[in-house]
C-alpha beads as a LAMMPS data file, in Angstrom:
LAMMPS data file: protein, C-alpha beads

442 atoms
441 bonds

1 atom types
1 bond types

-500.0 500.0 xlo xhi
-500.0 500.0 ylo yhi
-500.0 500.0 zlo zhi

Masses

1 110.0

Atoms # bond

1 1 1 -1.661 -6.671 27.367
2 1 1 -3.818 -9.386 28.966
3 1 1 -6.192 -6.722 30.306
4 1 1 -6.269 -5.082 26.888
5 1 1 -7.043 -8.456 25.315
6 1 1 -9.949 -9.128 27.716
7 1 1 -11.334 -5.624 27.314
8 1 1 -10.987 -5.720 23.522
9 1 1 -12.643 -9.145 23.268
10 1 1 -15.607 -8.000 25.374
11 1 1 -15.939 -4.732 23.470
12 1 1 -15.624 -6.385 20.057
13 1 1 -18.303 -8.911 21.030
14 1 1 -20.677 -6.103 21.955
15 1 1 -19.989 -4.322 18.669
16 1 1 -20.733 -7.517 16.756
17 1 1 -23.997 -8.067 18.668
18 1 1 -25.061 -4.460 18.127
19 1 1 -24.357 -4.360 14.398
20 1 1 -25.581 -7.871 13.531
21 1 1 -29.304 -7.292 14.088
22 1 1 -32.428 -8.192 12.069
23 1 1 -32.855 -4.482 11.321
24 1 1 -29.389 -4.423 9.748
25 1 1 -30.424 -3.857 6.137
26 1 1 -32.440 -0.795 7.081
27 1 1 -29.530 0.515 9.142
28 1 1 -27.203 0.003 6.190
29 1 1 -29.396 2.165 3.961
30 1 1 -29.754 4.867 6.600
31 1 1 -25.984 4.963 7.085
32 1 1 -25.460 5.025 3.310
33 1 1 -27.781 8.010 2.810
34 1 1 -26.237 9.816 5.774
35 1 1 -22.769 9.444 4.234
36 1 1 -24.112 10.419 0.805
37 1 1 -25.647 13.637 2.150
38 1 1 -22.636 14.562 4.275
39 1 1 -20.290 13.757 1.409
40 1 1 -22.288 15.795 -1.095
41 1 1 -22.202 18.825 1.191
42 1 1 -18.472 18.390 1.757
43 1 1 -17.730 18.036 -1.961
44 1 1 -19.793 21.109 -2.868
45 1 1 -17.922 23.175 -0.279
46 1 1 -14.410 22.000 -1.206
47 1 1 -14.739 21.504 -4.988
48 1 1 -13.946 25.150 -5.901
49 1 1 -10.497 24.782 -4.280
50 1 1 -9.575 22.001 -6.709
51 1 1 -9.649 24.563 -9.528
52 1 1 -7.031 26.764 -7.900
53 1 1 -3.959 24.557 -8.414
54 1 1 -2.628 21.682 -10.505
55 1 1 -0.281 20.394 -7.778
56 1 1 -0.780 16.722 -7.010
57 1 1 -1.466 17.325 -3.312
58 1 1 -2.419 20.256 -1.131
59 1 1 -5.387 21.777 0.643
60 1 1 -6.983 22.244 -2.749
61 1 1 -7.309 18.431 -3.072
62 1 1 -9.453 18.080 0.087
63 1 1 -12.478 17.225 -2.031
64 1 1 -10.757 14.108 -3.418
65 1 1 -10.497 12.618 0.071
66 1 1 -14.244 12.702 0.672
67 1 1 -15.481 10.054 -1.835
68 1 1 -12.656 7.649 -1.008
69 1 1 -12.750 7.934 2.786
70 1 1 -16.551 7.816 3.102
71 1 1 -16.828 4.834 0.737
72 1 1 -14.163 3.006 2.743
73 1 1 -16.035 3.879 5.931
74 1 1 -19.285 2.473 4.552
75 1 1 -17.821 -0.875 3.555
76 1 1 -15.799 -1.072 6.755
77 1 1 -19.088 -0.742 8.625
78 1 1 -20.692 -3.449 6.446
79 1 1 -17.738 -5.723 7.123
80 1 1 -18.045 -5.236 10.887
81 1 1 -21.758 -6.007 10.641
82 1 1 -21.066 -9.223 8.679
83 1 1 -23.165 -7.963 5.778
84 1 1 -20.704 -8.251 2.905
85 1 1 -23.440 -8.578 0.290
86 1 1 -23.187 -7.700 -3.379
87 1 1 -25.823 -5.049 -2.732
88 1 1 -23.613 -3.336 -0.154
89 1 1 -20.607 -3.668 -2.456
90 1 1 -22.644 -1.919 -5.135
91 1 1 -23.649 0.836 -2.716
92 1 1 -19.984 1.320 -1.795
93 1 1 -18.979 1.854 -5.416
94 1 1 -22.060 4.003 -6.095
95 1 1 -21.196 6.226 -3.128
96 1 1 -17.675 6.699 -4.486
97 1 1 -18.907 7.451 -8.026
98 1 1 -21.693 9.789 -6.903
99 1 1 -19.383 11.883 -4.728
100 1 1 -16.582 11.882 -7.296
101 1 1 -18.847 12.909 -10.204
102 1 1 -19.037 16.659 -9.358
103 1 1 -15.226 16.777 -9.335
104 1 1 -14.660 15.282 -12.792
105 1 1 -14.650 18.610 -14.713
106 1 1 -11.354 19.312 -12.920
107 1 1 -9.769 16.038 -14.009
108 1 1 -8.770 17.182 -17.501
109 1 1 -5.826 19.236 -16.247
110 1 1 -2.250 17.949 -16.136
111 1 1 -1.063 17.237 -12.585
112 1 1 2.204 18.882 -11.522
113 1 1 4.709 18.094 -8.757
114 1 1 7.210 20.102 -6.740
115 1 1 10.709 20.050 -8.231
116 1 1 12.989 17.658 -6.396
117 1 1 10.212 15.456 -5.019
118 1 1 10.298 11.702 -5.611
119 1 1 7.006 12.073 -7.467
120 1 1 8.590 14.595 -9.834
121 1 1 11.365 12.130 -10.664
122 1 1 8.833 9.327 -11.121
123 1 1 6.903 11.494 -13.558
124 1 1 10.055 12.366 -15.528
125 1 1 10.928 8.687 -15.951
126 1 1 7.371 7.698 -16.865
127 1 1 7.191 10.453 -19.495
128 1 1 10.512 9.300 -20.945
129 1 1 9.311 5.696 -21.164
130 1 1 6.055 6.686 -22.859
131 1 1 7.731 9.096 -25.269
132 1 1 10.401 6.586 -26.297
133 1 1 8.202 3.476 -26.039
134 1 1 10.730 1.696 -23.837
135 1 1 10.757 -0.204 -20.546
136 1 1 14.053 1.382 -19.547
137 1 1 13.045 2.945 -16.230
138 1 1 16.155 4.661 -14.852
139 1 1 16.097 8.367 -14.005
140 1 1 18.459 10.228 -16.343
141 1 1 19.931 13.743 -16.107
142 1 1 17.737 16.373 -17.746
143 1 1 20.029 16.857 -20.737
144 1 1 20.056 13.119 -21.495
145 1 1 16.272 12.836 -21.260
146 1 1 16.092 14.953 -24.404
147 1 1 18.051 12.339 -26.375
148 1 1 15.988 9.589 -28.078
149 1 1 16.461 6.306 -26.251
150 1 1 17.922 4.398 -29.208
151 1 1 20.538 7.120 -29.764
152 1 1 21.398 7.169 -26.070
153 1 1 21.685 3.390 -25.947
154 1 1 24.050 3.378 -28.924
155 1 1 26.297 6.121 -27.549
156 1 1 27.022 4.936 -23.989
157 1 1 26.488 2.239 -21.394
158 1 1 23.179 2.823 -19.685
159 1 1 23.137 3.191 -15.883
160 1 1 21.253 0.740 -13.651
161 1 1 18.398 1.430 -11.238
162 1 1 19.281 3.911 -8.508
163 1 1 15.978 4.420 -6.654
164 1 1 12.644 2.641 -6.135
165 1 1 11.302 1.907 -9.592
166 1 1 7.922 0.124 -9.455
167 1 1 5.566 3.091 -9.640
168 1 1 7.295 4.413 -12.770
169 1 1 5.868 1.506 -14.747
170 1 1 2.376 1.892 -13.308
171 1 1 2.377 5.625 -13.992
172 1 1 3.758 5.141 -17.508
173 1 1 0.970 2.668 -18.280
174 1 1 -1.726 5.043 -17.052
175 1 1 -0.135 8.011 -18.829
176 1 1 -0.115 6.051 -22.070
177 1 1 -3.785 5.176 -21.560
178 1 1 -4.946 8.696 -20.630
179 1 1 -2.539 10.636 -22.849
180 1 1 -0.812 12.397 -19.962
181 1 1 -0.744 12.683 -16.183
182 1 1 -4.273 13.936 -15.757
183 1 1 -6.187 13.926 -12.483
184 1 1 -8.154 11.018 -13.931
185 1 1 -5.173 8.829 -13.042
186 1 1 -5.482 9.661 -9.345
187 1 1 -9.220 8.984 -9.463
188 1 1 -8.518 5.603 -11.078
189 1 1 -5.961 4.730 -8.400
190 1 1 -8.399 5.632 -5.628
191 1 1 -11.047 3.417 -7.235
192 1 1 -8.552 0.553 -7.580
193 1 1 -7.584 0.876 -3.910
194 1 1 -11.242 0.945 -2.845
195 1 1 -12.122 -2.167 -4.872
196 1 1 -9.075 -3.933 -3.431
197 1 1 -10.116 -2.938 0.094
198 1 1 -13.576 -4.433 -0.469
199 1 1 -12.203 -7.703 -1.835
200 1 1 -9.461 -8.133 0.751
201 1 1 -11.911 -7.519 3.603
202 1 1 -14.044 -10.330 2.178
203 1 1 -11.013 -12.616 2.028
204 1 1 -9.978 -11.838 5.609
205 1 1 -13.514 -12.424 6.892
206 1 1 -13.658 -15.738 5.054
207 1 1 -10.538 -17.163 6.708
208 1 1 -10.104 -15.420 10.087
209 1 1 -11.821 -14.941 13.445
210 1 1 -14.102 -11.965 14.072
211 1 1 -11.642 -10.106 16.379
212 1 1 -9.059 -9.964 13.584
213 1 1 -11.785 -9.021 11.082
214 1 1 -12.733 -6.201 13.459
215 1 1 -9.176 -4.867 13.805
216 1 1 -8.527 -5.208 10.065
217 1 1 -11.659 -3.247 9.186
218 1 1 -10.912 -0.559 11.749
219 1 1 -7.296 -0.081 10.649
220 1 1 -8.307 -0.209 6.981
221 1 1 -10.817 2.602 7.494
222 1 1 -8.602 4.701 9.783
223 1 1 -5.655 4.442 7.370
224 1 1 -7.834 5.453 4.392
225 1 1 -7.066 9.207 4.692
226 1 1 -3.331 8.505 4.623
227 1 1 -3.729 6.016 1.769
228 1 1 -5.534 8.732 -0.190
229 1 1 -2.832 11.275 0.650
230 1 1 0.061 9.067 -0.424
231 1 1 -1.745 7.981 -3.607
232 1 1 -2.173 11.634 -4.562
233 1 1 1.508 12.195 -3.727
234 1 1 2.326 9.553 -6.377
235 1 1 4.435 7.350 -4.095
236 1 1 5.413 3.673 -4.259
237 1 1 4.102 2.583 -0.843
238 1 1 0.363 2.227 -1.577
239 1 1 1.172 0.037 -4.566
240 1 1 3.270 -2.257 -2.373
241 1 1 0.185 -2.501 -0.155
242 1 1 -2.009 -3.206 -3.193
243 1 1 0.327 -5.984 -4.329
244 1 1 0.244 -7.543 -0.847
245 1 1 -3.532 -7.213 -0.717
246 1 1 -3.925 -9.031 -4.027
247 1 1 -1.623 -11.742 -2.696
248 1 1 -4.035 -12.193 0.221
249 1 1 -7.024 -12.190 -2.143
250 1 1 -5.539 -14.771 -4.512
251 1 1 -4.290 -16.939 -1.642
252 1 1 -7.709 -16.994 0.024
253 1 1 -9.282 -18.034 -3.297
254 1 1 -6.808 -20.861 -3.915
255 1 1 -4.948 -19.162 -6.779
256 1 1 -1.419 -19.996 -5.710
257 1 1 0.367 -19.012 -8.920
258 1 1 -1.242 -15.572 -9.005
259 1 1 -0.575 -15.225 -5.281
260 1 1 3.139 -15.885 -5.889
261 1 1 3.282 -13.194 -8.597
262 1 1 1.471 -10.627 -6.439
263 1 1 3.757 -11.340 -3.478
264 1 1 6.858 -10.904 -5.661
265 1 1 5.525 -7.478 -6.700
266 1 1 5.737 -6.127 -3.132
267 1 1 9.525 -5.463 -3.351
268 1 1 8.953 -4.280 -6.927
269 1 1 7.509 -1.159 -5.270
270 1 1 9.447 -1.165 -1.962
271 1 1 12.721 -3.050 -2.247
272 1 1 13.310 -2.980 1.521
273 1 1 10.406 -5.484 1.680
274 1 1 12.405 -8.098 -0.260
275 1 1 13.230 -10.274 2.774
276 1 1 9.654 -9.925 4.026
277 1 1 8.347 -11.069 0.638
278 1 1 10.731 -14.031 0.460
279 1 1 9.926 -15.206 4.007
280 1 1 6.200 -14.890 3.393
281 1 1 6.602 -16.980 0.254
282 1 1 8.502 -19.698 2.148
283 1 1 6.413 -19.753 5.337
284 1 1 2.925 -18.984 4.045
285 1 1 2.724 -20.020 0.407
286 1 1 5.082 -22.972 1.022
287 1 1 5.533 -23.650 -2.706
288 1 1 4.594 -27.139 -3.805
289 1 1 5.206 -26.831 -7.533
290 1 1 8.078 -25.660 -9.715
291 1 1 5.650 -23.299 -11.448
292 1 1 5.045 -21.334 -8.244
293 1 1 8.773 -21.002 -7.565
294 1 1 9.530 -19.924 -11.139
295 1 1 6.733 -17.344 -11.154
296 1 1 7.877 -15.853 -7.853
297 1 1 11.592 -15.770 -8.722
298 1 1 11.012 -14.380 -12.221
299 1 1 8.963 -11.446 -10.912
300 1 1 11.078 -10.973 -7.781
301 1 1 14.236 -10.519 -9.875
302 1 1 12.722 -7.969 -12.261
303 1 1 15.318 -5.246 -11.450
304 1 1 18.135 -7.723 -12.119
305 1 1 16.626 -8.725 -15.491
306 1 1 16.115 -5.041 -16.354
307 1 1 19.697 -4.087 -15.479
308 1 1 21.111 -7.121 -17.281
309 1 1 19.148 -6.414 -20.464
310 1 1 19.752 -2.669 -20.668
311 1 1 23.071 -2.225 -18.843
312 1 1 24.737 -5.623 -19.126
313 1 1 24.960 -5.898 -15.344
314 1 1 23.101 -8.447 -13.215
315 1 1 22.358 -6.151 -10.261
316 1 1 19.350 -6.547 -7.985
317 1 1 19.704 -3.704 -5.490
318 1 1 18.589 -0.230 -6.520
319 1 1 22.046 1.265 -6.104
320 1 1 23.333 -1.220 -8.679
321 1 1 25.320 -3.268 -6.170
322 1 1 26.370 -3.213 -2.548
323 1 1 29.096 -0.711 -3.443
324 1 1 26.878 2.163 -2.329
325 1 1 26.646 0.697 1.164
326 1 1 30.069 1.836 2.309
327 1 1 31.998 1.011 5.456
328 1 1 31.305 4.486 6.798
329 1 1 27.602 3.869 6.356
330 1 1 27.764 0.701 8.434
331 1 1 29.827 2.464 11.108
332 1 1 27.363 5.345 11.152
333 1 1 24.436 3.008 11.697
334 1 1 26.295 0.986 14.331
335 1 1 27.345 4.119 16.211
336 1 1 25.521 7.092 17.682
337 1 1 23.679 7.816 14.459
338 1 1 22.244 4.309 14.493
339 1 1 21.160 4.568 18.135
340 1 1 19.527 7.934 17.493
341 1 1 17.745 6.617 14.389
342 1 1 16.601 3.514 16.267
343 1 1 15.081 5.575 19.086
344 1 1 13.351 8.069 16.806
345 1 1 12.042 5.473 14.367
346 1 1 10.800 3.273 17.209
347 1 1 8.866 6.238 18.590
348 1 1 7.325 6.631 15.140
349 1 1 5.446 3.373 15.710
350 1 1 3.773 4.930 18.751
351 1 1 2.744 8.051 16.852
352 1 1 5.574 10.416 17.776
353 1 1 7.592 12.135 15.054
354 1 1 9.612 15.331 15.367
355 1 1 9.742 15.692 11.575
356 1 1 6.066 16.599 11.159
357 1 1 5.502 20.324 10.821
358 1 1 1.709 20.577 10.777
359 1 1 -1.190 19.302 12.859
360 1 1 -2.975 17.736 9.893
361 1 1 -0.129 15.298 9.255
362 1 1 -0.109 14.323 12.928
363 1 1 -3.854 13.695 12.932
364 1 1 -3.671 11.434 9.860
365 1 1 -0.819 9.450 11.440
366 1 1 -2.477 9.234 14.840
367 1 1 -5.638 7.822 13.286
368 1 1 -4.012 4.448 12.676
369 1 1 -0.338 4.202 13.732
370 1 1 -0.651 3.809 17.553
371 1 1 -3.635 1.453 17.180
372 1 1 -1.738 -0.628 14.620
373 1 1 1.153 -0.978 17.067
374 1 1 -1.233 -2.194 19.774
375 1 1 -2.812 -4.709 17.412
376 1 1 0.621 -5.946 16.315
377 1 1 1.640 -6.444 19.956
378 1 1 -1.686 -8.182 20.598
379 1 1 -0.966 -10.609 17.753
380 1 1 2.625 -11.201 18.869
381 1 1 1.599 -11.919 22.452
382 1 1 -1.354 -14.137 21.677
383 1 1 -0.721 -16.292 18.594
384 1 1 -0.606 -20.050 18.366
385 1 1 2.815 -21.411 19.258
386 1 1 3.371 -23.180 15.954
387 1 1 3.044 -19.938 13.974
388 1 1 4.664 -17.551 16.468
389 1 1 8.249 -17.860 15.197
390 1 1 7.172 -17.602 11.561
391 1 1 5.113 -14.493 12.197
392 1 1 7.857 -12.903 14.298
393 1 1 10.390 -13.407 11.490
394 1 1 7.981 -12.050 8.865
395 1 1 7.099 -8.992 10.963
396 1 1 10.758 -8.403 11.834
397 1 1 11.748 -8.542 8.166
398 1 1 9.248 -5.766 7.424
399 1 1 9.988 -3.506 10.390
400 1 1 13.743 -4.090 10.728
401 1 1 15.058 -2.146 7.692
402 1 1 12.853 0.875 8.375
403 1 1 13.843 1.101 12.051
404 1 1 17.326 2.275 11.017
405 1 1 16.743 3.825 7.605
406 1 1 13.037 4.689 7.224
407 1 1 12.394 8.170 8.584
408 1 1 11.287 10.224 5.572
409 1 1 7.693 11.282 4.879
410 1 1 6.256 9.865 8.109
411 1 1 4.271 7.615 8.386
412 1 1 4.789 6.010 4.971
413 1 1 7.070 3.215 6.249
414 1 1 4.796 2.491 9.204
415 1 1 1.803 2.407 6.866
416 1 1 3.263 -0.077 4.389
417 1 1 4.802 -2.221 7.147
418 1 1 1.654 -2.519 9.237
419 1 1 -0.727 -3.265 6.377
420 1 1 1.606 -5.827 4.799
421 1 1 2.258 -7.514 8.166
422 1 1 -1.454 -7.820 8.943
423 1 1 -2.160 -9.239 5.485
424 1 1 0.652 -11.763 5.946
425 1 1 -0.797 -12.714 9.344
426 1 1 -4.198 -13.270 7.761
427 1 1 -2.713 -15.738 5.278
428 1 1 -0.538 -17.374 7.948
429 1 1 -3.523 -17.835 10.267
430 1 1 -5.442 -19.425 7.409
431 1 1 -2.578 -21.847 6.840
432 1 1 -2.319 -22.626 10.555
433 1 1 -5.997 -23.563 10.698
434 1 1 -5.218 -26.413 8.280
435 1 1 -7.349 -24.834 5.605
436 1 1 -4.496 -24.028 3.253
437 1 1 -5.785 -23.924 -0.342
438 1 1 -4.854 -26.722 -2.648
439 1 1 -3.070 -25.913 -5.877
440 1 1 -5.326 -24.843 -8.697
441 1 1 -4.759 -23.635 -12.181
442 1 1 -4.748 -19.907 -12.750

Bonds

1 1 1 2
2 1 2 3
3 1 3 4
4 1 4 5
5 1 5 6
6 1 6 7
7 1 7 8
8 1 8 9
9 1 9 10
10 1 10 11
11 1 11 12
12 1 12 13
13 1 13 14
14 1 14 15
15 1 15 16
16 1 16 17
17 1 17 18
18 1 18 19
19 1 19 20
20 1 20 21
21 1 21 22
22 1 22 23
23 1 23 24
24 1 24 25
25 1 25 26
26 1 26 27
27 1 27 28
28 1 28 29
29 1 29 30
30 1 30 31
31 1 31 32
32 1 32 33
33 1 33 34
34 1 34 35
35 1 35 36
36 1 36 37
37 1 37 38
38 1 38 39
39 1 39 40
40 1 40 41
41 1 41 42
42 1 42 43
43 1 43 44
44 1 44 45
45 1 45 46
46 1 46 47
47 1 47 48
48 1 48 49
49 1 49 50
50 1 50 51
51 1 51 52
52 1 52 53
53 1 53 54
54 1 54 55
55 1 55 56
56 1 56 57
57 1 57 58
58 1 58 59
59 1 59 60
60 1 60 61
61 1 61 62
62 1 62 63
63 1 63 64
64 1 64 65
65 1 65 66
66 1 66 67
67 1 67 68
68 1 68 69
69 1 69 70
70 1 70 71
71 1 71 72
72 1 72 73
73 1 73 74
74 1 74 75
75 1 75 76
76 1 76 77
77 1 77 78
78 1 78 79
79 1 79 80
80 1 80 81
81 1 81 82
82 1 82 83
83 1 83 84
84 1 84 85
85 1 85 86
86 1 86 87
87 1 87 88
88 1 88 89
89 1 89 90
90 1 90 91
91 1 91 92
92 1 92 93
93 1 93 94
94 1 94 95
95 1 95 96
96 1 96 97
97 1 97 98
98 1 98 99
99 1 99 100
100 1 100 101
101 1 101 102
102 1 102 103
103 1 103 104
104 1 104 105
105 1 105 106
106 1 106 107
107 1 107 108
108 1 108 109
109 1 109 110
110 1 110 111
111 1 111 112
112 1 112 113
113 1 113 114
114 1 114 115
115 1 115 116
116 1 116 117
117 1 117 118
118 1 118 119
119 1 119 120
120 1 120 121
121 1 121 122
122 1 122 123
123 1 123 124
124 1 124 125
125 1 125 126
126 1 126 127
127 1 127 128
128 1 128 129
129 1 129 130
130 1 130 131
131 1 131 132
132 1 132 133
133 1 133 134
134 1 134 135
135 1 135 136
136 1 136 137
137 1 137 138
138 1 138 139
139 1 139 140
140 1 140 141
141 1 141 142
142 1 142 143
143 1 143 144
144 1 144 145
145 1 145 146
146 1 146 147
147 1 147 148
148 1 148 149
149 1 149 150
150 1 150 151
151 1 151 152
152 1 152 153
153 1 153 154
154 1 154 155
155 1 155 156
156 1 156 157
157 1 157 158
158 1 158 159
159 1 159 160
160 1 160 161
161 1 161 162
162 1 162 163
163 1 163 164
164 1 164 165
165 1 165 166
166 1 166 167
167 1 167 168
168 1 168 169
169 1 169 170
170 1 170 171
171 1 171 172
172 1 172 173
173 1 173 174
174 1 174 175
175 1 175 176
176 1 176 177
177 1 177 178
178 1 178 179
179 1 179 180
180 1 180 181
181 1 181 182
182 1 182 183
183 1 183 184
184 1 184 185
185 1 185 186
186 1 186 187
187 1 187 188
188 1 188 189
189 1 189 190
190 1 190 191
191 1 191 192
192 1 192 193
193 1 193 194
194 1 194 195
195 1 195 196
196 1 196 197
197 1 197 198
198 1 198 199
199 1 199 200
200 1 200 201
201 1 201 202
202 1 202 203
203 1 203 204
204 1 204 205
205 1 205 206
206 1 206 207
207 1 207 208
208 1 208 209
209 1 209 210
210 1 210 211
211 1 211 212
212 1 212 213
213 1 213 214
214 1 214 215
215 1 215 216
216 1 216 217
217 1 217 218
218 1 218 219
219 1 219 220
220 1 220 221
221 1 221 222
222 1 222 223
223 1 223 224
224 1 224 225
225 1 225 226
226 1 226 227
227 1 227 228
228 1 228 229
229 1 229 230
230 1 230 231
231 1 231 232
232 1 232 233
233 1 233 234
234 1 234 235
235 1 235 236
236 1 236 237
237 1 237 238
238 1 238 239
239 1 239 240
240 1 240 241
241 1 241 242
242 1 242 243
243 1 243 244
244 1 244 245
245 1 245 246
246 1 246 247
247 1 247 248
248 1 248 249
249 1 249 250
250 1 250 251
251 1 251 252
252 1 252 253
253 1 253 254
254 1 254 255
255 1 255 256
256 1 256 257
257 1 257 258
258 1 258 259
259 1 259 260
260 1 260 261
261 1 261 262
262 1 262 263
263 1 263 264
264 1 264 265
265 1 265 266
266 1 266 267
267 1 267 268
268 1 268 269
269 1 269 270
270 1 270 271
271 1 271 272
272 1 272 273
273 1 273 274
274 1 274 275
275 1 275 276
276 1 276 277
277 1 277 278
278 1 278 279
279 1 279 280
280 1 280 281
281 1 281 282
282 1 282 283
283 1 283 284
284 1 284 285
285 1 285 286
286 1 286 287
287 1 287 288
288 1 288 289
289 1 289 290
290 1 290 291
291 1 291 292
292 1 292 293
293 1 293 294
294 1 294 295
295 1 295 296
296 1 296 297
297 1 297 298
298 1 298 299
299 1 299 300
300 1 300 301
301 1 301 302
302 1 302 303
303 1 303 304
304 1 304 305
305 1 305 306
306 1 306 307
307 1 307 308
308 1 308 309
309 1 309 310
310 1 310 311
311 1 311 312
312 1 312 313
313 1 313 314
314 1 314 315
315 1 315 316
316 1 316 317
317 1 317 318
318 1 318 319
319 1 319 320
320 1 320 321
321 1 321 322
322 1 322 323
323 1 323 324
324 1 324 325
325 1 325 326
326 1 326 327
327 1 327 328
328 1 328 329
329 1 329 330
330 1 330 331
331 1 331 332
332 1 332 333
333 1 333 334
334 1 334 335
335 1 335 336
336 1 336 337
337 1 337 338
338 1 338 339
339 1 339 340
340 1 340 341
341 1 341 342
342 1 342 343
343 1 343 344
344 1 344 345
345 1 345 346
346 1 346 347
347 1 347 348
348 1 348 349
349 1 349 350
350 1 350 351
351 1 351 352
352 1 352 353
353 1 353 354
354 1 354 355
355 1 355 356
356 1 356 357
357 1 357 358
358 1 358 359
359 1 359 360
360 1 360 361
361 1 361 362
362 1 362 363
363 1 363 364
364 1 364 365
365 1 365 366
366 1 366 367
367 1 367 368
368 1 368 369
369 1 369 370
370 1 370 371
371 1 371 372
372 1 372 373
373 1 373 374
374 1 374 375
375 1 375 376
376 1 376 377
377 1 377 378
378 1 378 379
379 1 379 380
380 1 380 381
381 1 381 382
382 1 382 383
383 1 383 384
384 1 384 385
385 1 385 386
386 1 386 387
387 1 387 388
388 1 388 389
389 1 389 390
390 1 390 391
391 1 391 392
392 1 392 393
393 1 393 394
394 1 394 395
395 1 395 396
396 1 396 397
397 1 397 398
398 1 398 399
399 1 399 400
400 1 400 401
401 1 401 402
402 1 402 403
403 1 403 404
404 1 404 405
405 1 405 406
406 1 406 407
407 1 407 408
408 1 408 409
409 1 409 410
410 1 410 411
411 1 411 412
412 1 412 413
413 1 413 414
414 1 414 415
415 1 415 416
416 1 416 417
417 1 417 418
418 1 418 419
419 1 419 420
420 1 420 421
421 1 421 422
422 1 422 423
423 1 423 424
424 1 424 425
425 1 425 426
426 1 426 427
427 1 427 428
428 1 428 429
429 1 429 430
430 1 430 431
431 1 431 432
432 1 432 433
433 1 433 434
434 1 434 435
435 1 435 436
436 1 436 437
437 1 437 438
438 1 438 439
439 1 439 440
440 1 440 441
441 1 441 442
């Protein structure tokens, strides 16, 4: 790792010297027009496929990757070159809009999902909430979804949350705004993710050393294809990343109350990140005011408030209680099943997964997963002593639950864990440098 550190430092320094030149502005424009031309050709070739299916994700959605990935690549380059100007931010958004524009005639069709997928269930719940104008977000059997909510509430005790719930509320809000689950929603999510990427890169560059800025930009760009894929799949993970990114943005701009709310939203989308969120709040935010604690706790306990209000049961976990975690489950994890899961899920962090059935999925994972593992090891082996234990606990709280239980839809757990860990490190490094923001009103 020491050799890797020396090599990486030398290489990163050369990259910085090469990109940060007096001719930089001209290079930026040349790179912009190159991406614009390549993107336009790619969109024109792949756009006809988008008309062939309404499924949320498939080969027919290849054209949707192009505007998002190339725009992320452009701003990642600008970030590496230390030219995070408003002009380059504008070019980033213009590149996205220009490449997305030819696709918009296809956005007025309702998006569909495969039966049995998590995204299909999320859509069912969101439609029910919009149709009944309720915040009750539990997935109901098909026959009960036909019953008006008020009638259902009066006839029986409502069940509590069973699965991850956060995205249902986001999707319901967008469906209410657009009048249905049109492709416009996916385009809006991609734009939101891109804007967040731009802002969080600025925040990281403001508070961290260039080597970490370099790795953050590189991983952000290389993970962009997977971020696009999982956004189109309508999954919770990218929204957990967005919540963590906005925490980093607010924290770097001295908005502690908003930072506390954003951090509490991370387990709102991925409840296995609850310990990670709580430790980050304690170690990084280090609340100084009652307001910050109240804001964090109130948002953190949303599922408990929801279940108490609708079902009369104060239950935080998505299975309603710890009853679903049976003795046999613990014995299974502690025994051979647990050892097997540990080995396989550990290999996932190095880019190996026996569950992937096609080369494309491997390529998207290999773009960022092995590199992210190297960067995480680099951070763990070379941090300041005073922050080492804190960072180790925070990283362990993110990775630990998924090592035994997180094997589905690789590499979604690795993606959300790595990005959230690096964002937490950025804020922790800022705090360690004795530049922690003072409290300010939101």
